[in-house]
C-alpha positions as CSV (number, residue, x, y, z in Angstrom):
1,M,10.2,13.6,-4.5
2,S,10.4,11.0,-7.0
3,C,12.4,7.8,-6.7
4,F,14.9,9.1,-9.3
5,E,15.7,12.7,-7.4
6,A,16.0,10.3,-4.0
7,I,18.9,8.5,-5.8
8,K,20.8,11.9,-6.5
9,L,20.7,12.9,-3.3
10,S,23.6,10.8,-1.3
11,S,25.2,7.6,-1.4
12,T,22.6,6.5,1.3
13,S,19.4,7.2,-0.6
14,V,20.7,5.1,-3.2
15,S,19.5,1.9,-1.3
16,R,16.1,3.6,-0.7
17,G,15.8,4.7,-4.3
18,A,16.4,1.0,-5.6
19,V,14.0,-0.5,-3.4
20,C,11.6,1.9,-4.5
21,L,12.4,1.4,-8.1
22,S,12.8,-2.2,-8.2
23,S,9.2,-2.2,-6.2
24,I,7.7,-0.4,-9.1
25,A,9.5,-2.3,-11.8
26,R,8.5,-6.1,-10.0
27,V,4.7,-4.6,-10.1
28,G,4.1,-1.6,-12.1
29,P,3.7,-3.6,-15.7
30,R,1.5,-6.1,-14.3
31,L,-0.6,-3.1,-12.7
32,F,-0.7,-1.3,-16.1
33,E,-2.0,-4.5,-17.9
34,K,-4.5,-5.2,-15.4
35,V,-6.0,-1.8,-15.6
36,R,-5.5,-1.8,-19.5
37,N,-7.6,-4.9,-19.6
38,Q,-10.5,-3.3,-17.2
39,L,-10.7,-0.5,-19.0
40,H,-11.3,-2.8,-22.5
41,G,-13.7,-4.6,-20.3
42,T,-11.4,-7.7,-20.3
43,N,-10.9,-9.7,-16.8
44,E,-7.9,-12.4,-17.4
45,T,-7.5,-14.3,-14.1
46,V,-4.1,-15.5,-14.6
47,E,-3.1,-11.9,-15.0
48,E,-4.8,-11.1,-11.8
49,R,-3.2,-13.4,-9.9
50,D,0.5,-12.5,-11.2
51,L,-0.2,-9.1,-10.0
52,Y,-1.2,-10.0,-6.6
53,E,1.4,-12.5,-6.3
54,S,4.0,-10.1,-7.4
55,L,3.1,-7.5,-5.0
56,T,2.6,-10.0,-1.7
57,K,6.2,-11.3,-2.8
58,G,7.5,-7.9,-2.4
59,L,5.8,-7.9,0.7
60,G,7.3,-10.4,2.2
61,T,11.0,-9.1,1.3
62,N,10.9,-5.5,3.4
63,N,9.9,-5.0,6.5
64,L,8.7,-1.7,5.6
65,Q,6.8,-2.6,2.5
66,G,5.4,-5.6,4.7
67,S,4.0,-3.1,7.3
68,A,2.2,-0.9,4.7
69,G,0.7,-4.2,3.0
70,E,-0.9,-4.7,6.8
71,F,-2.2,-1.3,7.1
72,G,-3.4,-1.4,3.7
73,L,-5.2,-4.5,4.3
74,L,-6.9,-2.8,7.5
75,L,-7.7,0.5,5.5
76,A,-9.1,-1.8,2.8
77,F,-11.5,-3.5,5.5
78,L,-12.6,0.0,6.7
79,E,-12.7,2.6,4.2
80,H,-16.1,1.7,2.7
81,K,-17.7,1.3,6.1
82,P,-20.8,3.6,6.1
83,G,-19.9,7.0,7.9
84,A,-15.9,6.2,7.1
85,V,-14.1,9.7,6.8
86,E,-10.9,10.9,5.3
87,V,-8.2,13.6,6.9
88,D,-6.5,15.9,4.7
89,G,-7.6,13.3,1.8
90,E,-6.5,10.1,3.6
91,P,-8.5,7.4,4.5
92,A,-8.6,7.7,8.7
93,V,-9.6,4.7,10.9
94,S,-11.6,5.1,14.2
95,V,-10.5,4.1,17.5
96,E,-13.5,2.6,18.2
97,D,-13.4,0.1,15.3
98,L,-9.4,-0.8,16.3
99,T,-10.3,-1.3,20.1
100,A,-13.0,-3.6,19.2
101,M,-10.8,-5.4,16.4
102,F,-7.8,-5.5,18.5
103,K,-8.8,-5.6,22.4
104,E,-12.3,-6.9,22.0
105,K,-11.6,-9.5,19.4
106,R,-14.5,-8.7,17.2
107,L,-15.4,-7.1,13.8
108,P,-17.5,-3.8,13.7
109,D,-20.8,-4.0,13.7
110,G,-22.0,-4.4,10.4
111,W,-19.0,-5.4,8.6
112,E,-20.4,-7.9,6.6
113,T,-22.5,-5.2,4.4
114,W,-20.0,-2.7,3.0
115,P,-17.6,-3.6,0.1
116,K,-13.7,-5.1,0.5
117,T,-11.7,-5.4,-2.9
118,K,-8.5,-6.3,-3.8
119,A,-8.0,-3.7,-5.5
120,S,-8.4,-1.2,-3.0
121,W,-5.9,-3.2,-0.5
122,V,-3.3,-2.7,-3.5
123,A,-4.4,0.7,-4.0
124,N,-3.8,1.5,0.2
125,T,-0.6,-0.9,0.3
126,A,0.9,1.2,-2.9
127,A,0.3,4.6,-1.4
128,L,1.3,3.2,2.0
129,I,5.0,2.6,0.4
130,V,5.5,5.7,-1.5
131,A,4.4,7.5,1.7
132,A,6.9,5.3,4.1
133,D,9.9,5.3,1.4
134,K,9.8,9.2,1.0
135,E,9.7,9.6,4.8
136,H,12.5,7.1,5.5
137,L,14.8,9.0,3.2
138,R,13.9,12.2,4.0
139,L,14.8,11.2,7.6
140,T,18.2,9.5,6.3
141,T,19.0,12.3,4.1
142,Q,18.7,14.5,7.1
143,G,21.2,12.3,9.3
144,W,18.3,11.2,11.6
145,L,18.6,7.4,10.1
146,K,21.5,5.8,8.8
């Protein structure tokens, strides 16, 4: 379901649709500009900084989006680990890695050897925000949330 369809569903979905639209409106133009510049072989640090600043400001104003940013960071850290897998086209994180990081307070073995990028964080965070907004909207329109 698109953000535009979500707005039409009910009066309670207007605010969720507005959040989704405002997120896209805030980050979208800078993201498209960044992609265009990468296609043309340019890399301007000011625009990159503006893109990440715009995204992080949005993440700080909404708890759902903020949590998506935190999980996006976790996925960006672990998705290129040797042996990392996807389940149904989505990145999966091993329980062993999570136990090591959050219970034993250590990073997984070999963590220095695989790539970790800002672009991966942005992609994972954006995917999580869209999925979370869609699920929240579904639950709201079905009367589970108010």
